[in-house]
ZAVO-673956 format. One record per atom (N, C-alpha, C): residue in one letter; x, y, z; residue number from 1. Coordinates in nm, 2 decimals. Atoms other than C-alpha are relative to their C-alpha. Layout:
! ZAVO-673956
<miba rest="A" px="X" py="Y" pz="Z" nr="NUM"/>
...
This chain:
! ZAVO-673956
<miba rest="M" px="0.15" py="0.00" pz="0.03" nr="1"/>
<miba rest="M" px="-10.37" py="-13.83" pz="-8.86" nr="1"/>
<miba rest="M" px="-0.07" py="0.00" pz="0.13" nr="1"/>
<miba rest="P" px="0.08" py="0.00" pz="-0.12" nr="2"/>
<miba rest="P" px="-10.62" py="-13.75" pz="-8.59" nr="2"/>
<miba rest="P" px="-0.07" py="-0.14" pz="0.02" nr="2"/>
<miba rest="P" px="0.06" py="0.13" pz="-0.02" nr="3"/>
<miba rest="P" px="-10.77" py="-14.07" pz="-8.43" nr="3"/>
<miba rest="P" px="-0.14" py="-0.01" pz="-0.06" nr="3"/>
<miba rest="A" px="0.13" py="0.00" pz="0.06" nr="4"/>
<miba rest="A" px="-11.12" py="-13.98" pz="-8.54" nr="4"/>
<miba rest="A" px="0.00" py="-0.03" pz="-0.15" nr="4"/>
<miba rest="M" px="-0.01" py="0.02" pz="0.14" nr="5"/>
<miba rest="M" px="-11.01" py="-13.97" pz="-8.90" nr="5"/>
<miba rest="M" px="0.04" py="-0.14" pz="-0.03" nr="5"/>
<miba rest="A" px="-0.04" py="0.14" pz="0.02" nr="6"/>
<miba rest="A" px="-10.83" py="-14.30" pz="-8.87" nr="6"/>
<miba rest="A" px="-0.12" py="-0.10" pz="0.02" nr="6"/>
<miba rest="A" px="0.11" py="0.08" pz="-0.03" nr="7"/>
<miba rest="A" px="-11.14" py="-14.46" pz="-8.72" nr="7"/>
<miba rest="A" px="-0.10" py="0.00" pz="-0.11" nr="7"/>
<miba rest="M" px="0.10" py="-0.01" pz="0.11" nr="8"/>
<miba rest="M" px="-11.37" py="-14.33" pz="-9.00" nr="8"/>
<miba rest="M" px="0.06" py="-0.07" pz="-0.12" nr="8"/>
<miba rest="R" px="-0.06" py="0.06" pz="0.12" nr="9"/>
<miba rest="R" px="-11.13" py="-14.45" pz="-9.26" nr="9"/>
<miba rest="R" px="-0.03" py="-0.15" pz="-0.01" nr="9"/>
<miba rest="T" px="0.03" py="0.14" pz="0.00" nr="10"/>
<miba rest="T" px="-11.19" py="-14.81" pz="-9.15" nr="10"/>
<miba rest="T" px="-0.15" py="-0.03" pz="0.01" nr="10"/>
<miba rest="R" px="0.14" py="0.02" pz="-0.02" nr="11"/>
<miba rest="R" px="-11.56" py="-14.77" pz="-9.07" nr="11"/>
<miba rest="R" px="-0.09" py="0.03" pz="-0.12" nr="11"/>
<miba rest="I" px="0.08" py="-0.05" pz="0.11" nr="12"/>
<miba rest="I" px="-11.68" py="-14.59" pz="-9.38" nr="12"/>
<miba rest="I" px="-0.03" py="-0.12" pz="-0.10" nr="12"/>
<miba rest="P" px="0.03" py="0.10" pz="0.09" nr="13"/>
<miba rest="P" px="-11.63" py="-14.89" pz="-9.61" nr="13"/>
<miba rest="P" px="-0.10" py="-0.11" pz="0.05" nr="13"/>
<miba rest="R" px="0.10" py="0.09" pz="-0.06" nr="14"/>
<miba rest="R" px="-11.83" py="-15.11" pz="-9.37" nr="14"/>
<miba rest="R" px="-0.14" py="0.06" pz="0.00" nr="14"/>
<miba rest="A" px="0.13" py="-0.06" pz="0.00" nr="15"/>
<miba rest="A" px="-12.11" py="-14.86" pz="-9.35" nr="15"/>
<miba rest="A" px="-0.05" py="0.00" pz="-0.14" nr="15"/>
<miba rest="V" px="0.04" py="0.01" pz="0.14" nr="16"/>
<miba rest="V" px="-12.12" py="-14.84" pz="-9.73" nr="16"/>
<miba rest="V" px="-0.05" py="-0.14" pz="-0.04" nr="16"/>
<miba rest="A" px="0.03" py="0.14" pz="0.03" nr="17"/>
<miba rest="A" px="-12.13" py="-15.22" pz="-9.75" nr="17"/>
<miba rest="A" px="-0.14" py="-0.03" pz="0.06" nr="17"/>
<miba rest="L" px="0.13" py="0.03" pz="-0.06" nr="18"/>
<miba rest="L" px="-12.43" py="-15.23" pz="-9.51" nr="18"/>
<miba rest="L" px="-0.11" py="0.08" pz="-0.07" nr="18"/>
<miba rest="L" px="0.10" py="-0.08" pz="0.07" nr="19"/>
<miba rest="L" px="-12.61" py="-14.95" pz="-9.69" nr="19"/>
<miba rest="L" px="-0.04" py="-0.07" pz="-0.14" nr="19"/>
<miba rest="R" px="0.03" py="0.07" pz="0.12" nr="20"/>
<miba rest="R" px="-12.57" py="-15.14" pz="-10.02" nr="20"/>
<miba rest="R" px="-0.08" py="-0.13" pz="0.02" nr="20"/>
<miba rest="A" px="0.07" py="0.13" pz="-0.04" nr="21"/>
<miba rest="A" px="-12.69" py="-15.47" pz="-9.86" nr="21"/>
<miba rest="A" px="-0.15" py="0.04" pz="0.03" nr="21"/>
<miba rest="L" px="0.13" py="-0.04" pz="-0.03" nr="22"/>
<miba rest="L" px="-12.99" py="-15.29" pz="-9.72" nr="22"/>
<miba rest="L" px="-0.08" py="0.04" pz="-0.12" nr="22"/>
<miba rest="H" px="0.06" py="-0.04" pz="0.13" nr="23"/>
<miba rest="H" px="-13.07" py="-15.13" pz="-10.06" nr="23"/>
<miba rest="H" px="-0.05" py="-0.13" pz="-0.08" nr="23"/>
<miba rest="H" px="0.03" py="0.12" pz="0.08" nr="24"/>
<miba rest="H" px="-13.06" py="-15.47" pz="-10.23" nr="24"/>
<miba rest="H" px="-0.11" py="-0.09" pz="0.07" nr="24"/>
<miba rest="A" px="0.10" py="0.08" pz="-0.08" nr="25"/>
<miba rest="A" px="-13.28" py="-15.63" pz="-9.95" nr="25"/>
<miba rest="A" px="-0.14" py="0.07" pz="-0.01" nr="25"/>
<miba rest="R" px="0.13" py="-0.06" pz="0.00" nr="26"/>
<miba rest="R" px="-13.56" py="-15.38" pz="-10.01" nr="26"/>
<miba rest="R" px="-0.09" py="-0.06" pz="-0.12" nr="26"/>
<miba rest="P" px="0.08" py="0.05" pz="0.10" nr="27"/>
<miba rest="P" px="-13.86" py="-15.50" pz="-10.21" nr="27"/>
<miba rest="P" px="0.00" py="0.08" pz="-0.13" nr="27"/>
<miba rest="S" px="0.00" py="-0.08" pz="0.13" nr="28"/>
<miba rest="S" px="-13.88" py="-15.40" pz="-10.58" nr="28"/>
<miba rest="S" px="-0.14" py="0.05" pz="-0.02" nr="28"/>
<miba rest="H" px="0.14" py="-0.04" pz="0.02" nr="29"/>
<miba rest="H" px="-14.26" py="-15.36" pz="-10.56" nr="29"/>
<miba rest="H" px="-0.03" py="0.12" pz="0.09" nr="29"/>
<miba rest="P" px="0.04" py="-0.11" pz="-0.09" nr="30"/>
<miba rest="P" px="-14.43" py="-15.05" pz="-10.41" nr="30"/>
<miba rest="P" px="-0.02" py="-0.05" pz="0.15" nr="30"/>
<miba rest="H" px="0.02" py="0.03" pz="-0.14" nr="31"/>
<miba rest="H" px="-14.42" py="-15.05" pz="-10.03" nr="31"/>
<miba rest="H" px="0.03" py="0.12" pz="0.09" nr="31"/>
<miba rest="W" px="-0.03" py="-0.10" pz="-0.10" nr="32"/>
<miba rest="W" px="-14.41" py="-14.83" pz="-9.72" nr="32"/>
<miba rest="W" px="0.13" py="-0.04" pz="0.07" nr="32"/>
<miba rest="Y" px="-0.12" py="0.03" pz="-0.08" nr="33"/>
<miba rest="Y" px="-14.07" py="-14.81" pz="-9.56" nr="33"/>
<miba rest="Y" px="-0.01" py="0.06" pz="0.14" nr="33"/>
<miba rest="L" px="0.03" py="-0.05" pz="-0.13" nr="34"/>
<miba rest="L" px="-14.12" py="-14.79" pz="-9.19" nr="34"/>
<miba rest="L" px="0.14" py="0.02" pz="0.07" nr="34"/>
<miba rest="A" px="-0.14" py="-0.02" pz="-0.06" nr="35"/>
<miba rest="A" px="-13.80" py="-14.63" pz="-9.05" nr="35"/>
<miba rest="A" px="-0.01" py="0.08" pz="0.13" nr="35"/>
<miba rest="M" px="-0.02" py="-0.08" pz="-0.13" nr="36"/>
<miba rest="M" px="-13.70" py="-14.50" pz="-8.71" nr="36"/>
<miba rest="M" px="-0.12" py="0.00" pz="0.09" nr="36"/>
<miba rest="L" px="0.11" py="0.02" pz="-0.10" nr="37"/>
<miba rest="L" px="-13.99" py="-14.64" pz="-8.51" nr="37"/>
<miba rest="L" px="0.06" py="-0.04" pz="0.13" nr="37"/>
<miba rest="G" px="-0.06" py="0.04" pz="-0.13" nr="38"/>
<miba rest="G" px="-13.92" py="-14.66" pz="-8.14" nr="38"/>
<miba rest="G" px="-0.08" py="0.07" pz="0.11" nr="38"/>
<miba rest="A" px="0.07" py="-0.05" pz="-0.12" nr="39"/>
<miba rest="A" px="-14.06" py="-14.61" pz="-7.80" nr="39"/>
<miba rest="A" px="0.10" py="-0.01" pz="0.12" nr="39"/>
<miba rest="D" px="-0.08" py="0.01" pz="-0.12" nr="40"/>
<miba rest="D" px="-13.90" py="-14.54" pz="-7.46" nr="40"/>
<miba rest="D" px="-0.03" py="-0.13" pz="0.07" nr="40"/>
<miba rest="P" px="0.02" py="0.13" pz="-0.06" nr="41"/>
<miba rest="P" px="-13.85" py="-14.87" pz="-7.28" nr="41"/>
<miba rest="P" px="-0.10" py="0.01" pz="0.12" nr="41"/>
<miba rest="L" px="0.09" py="-0.02" pz="-0.11" nr="42"/>
<miba rest="L" px="-14.05" py="-14.72" pz="-6.99" nr="42"/>
<miba rest="L" px="-0.15" py="0.00" pz="-0.05" nr="42"/>
<miba rest="A" px="0.13" py="0.00" pz="0.05" nr="43"/>
<miba rest="A" px="-14.35" py="-14.70" pz="-7.22" nr="43"/>
<miba rest="A" px="-0.05" py="-0.14" pz="-0.05" nr="43"/>
<miba rest="R" px="0.03" py="0.13" pz="0.05" nr="44"/>
<miba rest="R" px="-14.35" py="-15.07" pz="-7.31" nr="44"/>
<miba rest="R" px="-0.13" py="-0.05" pz="0.07" nr="44"/>
<miba rest="G" px="0.12" py="0.06" pz="-0.06" nr="45"/>
<miba rest="G" px="-14.68" py="-15.25" pz="-7.26" nr="45"/>
<miba rest="G" px="-0.12" py="0.11" pz="0.01" nr="45"/>
<miba rest="R" px="0.10" py="-0.11" pz="-0.01" nr="46"/>
<miba rest="R" px="-14.88" py="-14.92" pz="-7.29" nr="46"/>
<miba rest="R" px="-0.07" py="0.03" pz="-0.13" nr="46"/>
<miba rest="G" px="0.06" py="-0.02" pz="0.13" nr="47"/>
<miba rest="G" px="-14.99" py="-14.95" pz="-7.65" nr="47"/>
<miba rest="G" px="0.07" py="0.10" pz="-0.10" nr="47"/>
<miba rest="V" px="-0.08" py="-0.10" pz="0.08" nr="48"/>
<miba rest="V" px="-14.72" py="-14.72" pz="-7.80" nr="48"/>
<miba rest="V" px="0.02" py="-0.06" pz="-0.14" nr="48"/>
<miba rest="S" px="-0.03" py="0.06" pz="0.14" nr="49"/>
<miba rest="S" px="-14.63" py="-14.97" pz="-8.08" nr="49"/>
<miba rest="S" px="-0.13" py="-0.01" pz="-0.08" nr="49"/>
<miba rest="S" px="0.13" py="0.00" pz="0.08" nr="50"/>
<miba rest="S" px="-15.00" py="-15.01" pz="-8.17" nr="50"/>
<miba rest="S" px="-0.03" py="0.13" pz="-0.05" nr="50"/>
<miba rest="A" px="0.03" py="-0.13" pz="0.05" nr="51"/>
<miba rest="A" px="-15.04" py="-14.64" pz="-8.19" nr="51"/>
<miba rest="A" px="0.09" py="0.04" pz="-0.11" nr="51"/>
<miba rest="L" px="-0.09" py="-0.04" pz="0.11" nr="52"/>
<miba rest="L" px="-14.73" py="-14.61" pz="-8.41" nr="52"/>
<miba rest="L" px="-0.03" py="-0.08" pz="-0.13" nr="52"/>
<miba rest="F" px="0.02" py="0.09" pz="0.11" nr="53"/>
<miba rest="F" px="-14.80" py="-14.91" pz="-8.63" nr="53"/>
<miba rest="F" px="-0.15" py="0.00" pz="-0.06" nr="53"/>
<miba rest="G" px="0.14" py="0.01" pz="0.03" nr="54"/>
<miba rest="G" px="-15.18" py="-14.92" pz="-8.63" nr="54"/>
<miba rest="G" px="-0.05" py="0.08" pz="-0.12" nr="54"/>
<miba rest="P" px="0.05" py="-0.08" pz="0.11" nr="55"/>
<miba rest="P" px="-15.27" py="-14.63" pz="-8.86" nr="55"/>
<miba rest="P" px="0.07" py="-0.03" pz="-0.13" nr="55"/>
<miba rest="R" px="-0.08" py="0.03" pz="0.12" nr="56"/>
<miba rest="R" px="-14.99" py="-14.70" pz="-9.11" nr="56"/>
<miba rest="R" px="-0.03" py="-0.13" pz="-0.06" nr="56"/>
<miba rest="L" px="0.03" py="0.13" pz="0.06" nr="57"/>
<miba rest="L" px="-15.06" py="-15.07" pz="-9.14" nr="57"/>
<miba rest="L" px="-0.14" py="-0.01" pz="-0.04" nr="57"/>
<miba rest="A" px="0.13" py="-0.01" pz="0.05" nr="58"/>
<miba rest="A" px="-15.43" py="-15.00" pz="-9.17" nr="58"/>
<miba rest="A" px="-0.01" py="0.06" pz="-0.14" nr="58"/>
<miba rest="E" px="-0.01" py="-0.06" pz="0.13" nr="59"/>
<miba rest="E" px="-15.35" py="-14.77" pz="-9.46" nr="59"/>
<miba rest="E" px="0.06" py="-0.10" pz="-0.10" nr="59"/>
<miba rest="C" px="-0.06" py="0.10" pz="0.09" nr="60"/>
<miba rest="C" px="-15.12" py="-15.04" pz="-9.61" nr="60"/>
<miba rest="C" px="-0.11" py="-0.10" pz="-0.04" nr="60"/>
<miba rest="D" px="0.10" py="0.10" pz="0.03" nr="61"/>
<miba rest="D" px="-15.41" py="-15.29" pz="-9.59" nr="61"/>
<miba rest="D" px="-0.11" py="0.06" pz="-0.10" nr="61"/>
<miba rest="A" px="0.10" py="-0.07" pz="0.08" nr="62"/>
<miba rest="A" px="-15.66" py="-15.04" pz="-9.74" nr="62"/>
<miba rest="A" px="0.04" py="0.02" pz="-0.14" nr="62"/>
<miba rest="T" px="-0.05" py="-0.03" pz="0.13" nr="63"/>
<miba rest="T" px="-15.44" py="-14.96" pz="-10.03" nr="63"/>
<miba rest="T" px="0.07" py="-0.12" pz="-0.06" nr="63"/>
<miba rest="A" px="-0.07" py="0.12" pz="0.05" nr="64"/>
<miba rest="A" px="-15.30" py="-15.31" pz="-10.08" nr="64"/>
<miba rest="A" px="0.15" py="0.02" pz="-0.02" nr="64"/>
<miba rest="T" px="-0.14" py="-0.03" pz="0.01" nr="65"/>
<miba rest="T" px="-14.95" py="-15.19" pz="-10.02" nr="65"/>
<miba rest="T" px="0.08" py="-0.07" pz="0.11" nr="65"/>
<miba rest="A" px="-0.09" py="0.07" pz="-0.10" nr="66"/>
<miba rest="A" px="-14.67" py="-15.39" pz="-9.85" nr="66"/>
<miba rest="A" px="0.07" py="0.10" pz="0.09" nr="66"/>
<miba rest="A" px="-0.08" py="-0.08" pz="-0.09" nr="67"/>
<miba rest="A" px="-14.46" py="-15.26" pz="-9.56" nr="67"/>
<miba rest="A" px="0.14" py="-0.07" pz="0.02" nr="67"/>
<miba rest="H" px="-0.14" py="0.05" pz="-0.01" nr="68"/>
<miba rest="H" px="-14.08" py="-15.30" pz="-9.51" nr="68"/>
<miba rest="H" px="0.06" py="0.07" pz="0.12" nr="68"/>
<miba rest="L" px="-0.08" py="-0.06" pz="-0.11" nr="69"/>
<miba rest="L" px="-13.85" py="-15.24" pz="-9.21" nr="69"/>
<miba rest="L" px="0.12" py="-0.08" pz="0.03" nr="69"/>
<miba rest="E" px="-0.13" py="0.07" pz="-0.04" nr="70"/>
<miba rest="E" px="-13.51" py="-15.32" pz="-9.07" nr="70"/>
<miba rest="E" px="0.01" py="0.03" pz="0.15" nr="70"/>
<miba rest="T" px="-0.03" py="-0.02" pz="-0.14" nr="71"/>
<miba rest="T" px="-13.41" py="-15.37" pz="-8.71" nr="71"/>
<miba rest="T" px="0.14" py="-0.06" pz="0.03" nr="71"/>
<miba rest="G" px="-0.12" py="0.05" pz="-0.05" nr="72"/>
<miba rest="G" px="-13.08" py="-15.41" pz="-8.54" nr="72"/>
<miba rest="G" px="-0.01" py="-0.07" pz="0.13" nr="72"/>
<miba rest="N" px="0.02" py="0.05" pz="-0.13" nr="73"/>
<miba rest="N" px="-13.24" py="-15.54" pz="-8.23" nr="73"/>
<miba rest="N" px="-0.08" py="-0.13" pz="-0.02" nr="73"/>
<miba rest="A" px="0.06" py="0.13" pz="0.02" nr="74"/>
<miba rest="A" px="-13.32" py="-15.92" pz="-8.24" nr="74"/>
<miba rest="A" px="-0.13" py="-0.01" pz="0.08" nr="74"/>
<miba rest="S" px="0.12" py="0.02" pz="-0.09" nr="75"/>
<miba rest="S" px="-13.58" py="-15.89" pz="-7.96" nr="75"/>
<miba rest="S" px="-0.12" py="0.07" pz="-0.07" nr="75"/>
<miba rest="N" px="0.11" py="-0.07" pz="0.07" nr="76"/>
<miba rest="N" px="-13.79" py="-15.66" pz="-8.19" nr="76"/>
<miba rest="N" px="-0.07" py="-0.09" pz="-0.10" nr="76"/>
<miba rest="V" px="0.06" py="0.09" pz="0.11" nr="77"/>
<miba rest="V" px="-13.85" py="-15.95" pz="-8.44" nr="77"/>
<miba rest="V" px="-0.13" py="-0.05" pz="0.05" nr="77"/>
<miba rest="L" px="0.13" py="0.05" pz="-0.05" nr="78"/>
<miba rest="L" px="-14.12" py="-16.10" pz="-8.22" nr="78"/>
<miba rest="L" px="-0.11" py="0.10" pz="0.01" nr="78"/>
<miba rest="L" px="0.10" py="-0.11" pz="0.00" nr="79"/>
<miba rest="L" px="-14.29" py="-15.77" pz="-8.18" nr="79"/>
<miba rest="L" px="-0.05" py="0.03" pz="-0.14" nr="79"/>
<miba rest="Y" px="0.04" py="-0.03" pz="0.14" nr="80"/>
<miba rest="Y" px="-14.29" py="-15.70" pz="-8.55" nr="80"/>
<miba rest="Y" px="-0.08" py="-0.12" pz="-0.06" nr="80"/>
<miba rest="E" px="0.08" py="0.12" pz="0.05" nr="81"/>
<miba rest="E" px="-14.42" py="-16.06" pz="-8.62" nr="81"/>
<miba rest="E" px="-0.14" py="0.01" pz="0.05" nr="81"/>
<miba rest="R" px="0.13" py="-0.01" pz="-0.05" nr="82"/>
<miba rest="R" px="-14.72" py="-15.98" pz="-8.41" nr="82"/>
<miba rest="R" px="-0.08" py="0.10" pz="-0.09" nr="82"/>
<miba rest="Y" px="0.06" py="-0.09" pz="0.09" nr="83"/>
<miba rest="Y" px="-14.80" py="-15.71" pz="-8.66" nr="83"/>
<miba rest="Y" px="0.00" py="-0.05" pz="-0.15" nr="83"/>
<miba rest="G" px="0.00" py="0.06" pz="0.13" nr="84"/>
<miba rest="G" px="-14.77" py="-15.95" pz="-8.95" nr="84"/>
<miba rest="G" px="0.12" py="0.00" pz="-0.09" nr="84"/>
<miba rest="F" px="-0.13" py="-0.01" pz="0.07" nr="85"/>
<miba rest="F" px="-14.41" py="-15.89" pz="-9.05" nr="85"/>
<miba rest="F" px="0.06" py="-0.14" pz="0.00" nr="85"/>
<miba rest="T" px="-0.07" py="0.13" pz="0.01" nr="86"/>
<miba rest="T" px="-14.20" py="-16.19" pz="-9.17" nr="86"/>
<miba rest="T" px="0.15" py="0.04" pz="-0.02" nr="86"/>
<miba rest="L" px="-0.14" py="-0.01" pz="0.01" nr="87"/>
<miba rest="L" px="-13.83" py="-16.21" pz="-9.13" nr="87"/>
<miba rest="L" px="0.05" py="-0.05" pz="-0.14" nr="87"/>
<miba rest="T" px="-0.04" py="0.05" pz="0.13" nr="88"/>
<miba rest="T" px="-13.69" py="-16.22" pz="-9.48" nr="88"/>
<miba rest="T" px="0.15" py="-0.03" pz="-0.02" nr="88"/>
<miba rest="T" px="-0.15" py="0.03" pz="0.01" nr="89"/>
<miba rest="T" px="-13.31" py="-16.20" pz="-9.43" nr="89"/>
<miba rest="T" px="0.07" py="0.07" pz="0.12" nr="89"/>
<miba rest="V" px="-0.09" py="-0.06" pz="-0.11" nr="90"/>
<miba rest="V" px="-13.04" py="-16.12" pz="-9.17" nr="90"/>
<miba rest="V" px="0.13" py="0.04" pz="-0.07" nr="90"/>
<miba rest="L" px="-0.12" py="-0.05" pz="0.07" nr="91"/>
<miba rest="L" px="-12.76" py="-15.91" pz="-9.30" nr="91"/>
<miba rest="L" px="0.11" py="0.02" pz="0.11" nr="91"/>
<miba rest="S" px="-0.12" py="-0.02" pz="-0.08" nr="92"/>
<miba rest="S" px="-12.41" py="-15.93" pz="-9.14" nr="92"/>
<miba rest="S" px="0.11" py="0.05" pz="-0.08" nr="92"/>
<miba rest="T" px="-0.11" py="-0.06" pz="0.08" nr="93"/>
<miba rest="T" px="-12.15" py="-15.70" pz="-9.28" nr="93"/>
<miba rest="T" px="0.11" py="0.05" pz="0.09" nr="93"/>
<miba rest="A" px="-0.11" py="-0.03" pz="-0.08" nr="94"/>
<miba rest="A" px="-11.87" py="-15.70" pz="-9.03" nr="94"/>
<miba rest="A" px="-0.04" py="0.10" pz="0.11" nr="94"/>
<miba rest="G" px="0.05" py="-0.09" pz="-0.11" nr="95"/>
<miba rest="G" px="-12.08" py="-15.52" pz="-8.77" nr="95"/>
<miba rest="G" px="-0.13" py="-0.07" pz="0.06" nr="95"/>
<miba rest="P" px="0.12" py="0.06" pz="-0.06" nr="96"/>
<miba rest="P" px="-12.41" py="-15.57" pz="-8.59" nr="96"/>
<miba rest="P" px="-0.09" py="-0.06" pz="-0.11" nr="96"/>
<miba rest="S" px="0.09" py="0.05" pz="0.10" nr="97"/>
<miba rest="S" px="-12.66" py="-15.79" pz="-8.77" nr="97"/>
<miba rest="S" px="-0.12" py="0.08" pz="-0.01" nr="97"/>
<miba rest="V" px="0.12" py="-0.08" pz="0.03" nr="98"/>
<miba rest="V" px="-12.96" py="-15.62" pz="-8.93" nr="98"/>
<miba rest="V" px="-0.10" py="-0.10" pz="-0.05" nr="98"/>
<miba rest="R" px="0.11" py="0.08" pz="0.04" nr="99"/>
<miba rest="R" px="-13.29" py="-15.81" pz="-8.96" nr="99"/>
<miba rest="R" px="-0.09" py="0.07" pz="-0.09" nr="99"/>
<miba rest="V" px="0.09" py="-0.06" pz="0.10" nr="100"/>
<miba rest="V" px="-13.50" py="-15.73" pz="-9.27" nr="100"/>
<miba rest="V" px="-0.13" py="-0.07" pz="0.01" nr="100"/>
<miba rest="M" px="0.13" py="0.06" pz="-0.01" nr="101"/>
<miba rest="M" px="-13.87" py="-15.78" pz="-9.24" nr="101"/>
<miba rest="M" px="-0.10" py="0.07" pz="-0.10" nr="101"/>
<miba rest="D" px="0.10" py="-0.05" pz="0.09" nr="102"/>
<miba rest="D" px="-14.16" py="-15.74" pz="-9.48" nr="102"/>
<miba rest="D" px="-0.14" py="-0.05" pz="0.05" nr="102"/>
<miba rest="R" px="0.14" py="0.03" pz="-0.03" nr="103"/>
<miba rest="R" px="-14.54" py="-15.74" pz="-9.44" nr="103"/>
<miba rest="R" px="-0.08" py="0.02" pz="-0.12" nr="103"/>
<miba rest="A" px="0.09" py="-0.01" pz="0.11" nr="104"/>
<miba rest="A" px="-14.79" py="-15.81" pz="-9.71" nr="104"/>
<miba rest="A" px="-0.13" py="0.06" pz="0.06" nr="104"/>
<miba rest="P" px="0.13" py="-0.05" pz="-0.05" nr="105"/>
<miba rest="P" px="-15.12" py="-15.62" pz="-9.69" nr="105"/>
<miba rest="P" px="-0.09" py="-0.12" pz="0.03" nr="105"/>
<miba rest="A" px="0.09" py="0.11" pz="-0.03" nr="106"/>
<miba rest="A" px="-15.40" py="-15.82" pz="-9.54" nr="106"/>
<miba rest="A" px="-0.06" py="-0.06" pz="-0.12" nr="106"/>
<miba rest="G" px="0.06" py="0.07" pz="0.10" nr="107"/>
<miba rest="G" px="-15.53" py="-16.09" pz="-9.76" nr="107"/>
<miba rest="G" px="0.10" py="-0.03" pz="-0.12" nr="107"/>
<miba rest="T" px="-0.10" py="0.03" pz="0.11" nr="108"/>
<miba rest="T" px="-15.21" py="-16.11" pz="-9.98" nr="108"/>
<miba rest="T" px="0.12" py="-0.06" pz="0.05" nr="108"/>
<miba rest="R" px="-0.12" py="0.05" pz="-0.04" nr="109"/>
<miba rest="R" px="-14.87" py="-16.26" pz="-9.97" nr="109"/>
<miba rest="R" px="0.12" py="0.10" pz="-0.04" nr="109"/>
<miba rest="V" px="-0.11" py="-0.08" pz="0.03" nr="110"/>
<miba rest="V" px="-14.53" py="-16.09" pz="-9.96" nr="110"/>
<miba rest="V" px="0.07" py="-0.04" pz="-0.13" nr="110"/>
<miba rest="R" px="-0.08" py="0.02" pz="0.12" nr="111"/>
<miba rest="R" px="-14.36" py="-16.05" pz="-10.30" nr="111"/>
<miba rest="R" px="0.14" py="0.04" pz="0.02" nr="111"/>
<miba rest="S" px="-0.13" py="-0.05" pz="0.00" nr="112"/>
<miba rest="S" px="-13.99" py="-16.01" pz="-10.35" nr="112"/>
<miba rest="S" px="0.04" py="0.07" pz="-0.12" nr="112"/>
């Protein structure tokens, strides 16, 4: 068996377990799922995260809709907390930990 096939055989079950855990960690109520947000490290401190988050979070607040995201980078938690996100759980499924965060619209509380 080619090495790549052997590696996938052991990793696919772990990937499926993580995807299942992420699915179960998502809120059951309506929410925006903020996926794949990122900026070049050289752009840090230049307002890129505000430009990415600002309009979407303003819309969440205006429509009273929660927001949800996941991050594999522990240092992102503080950044997301500045935008009102709360760490709800940390998933560890035999690989890197994934931090799950939710944000209630302004003036409300996060529901699960």
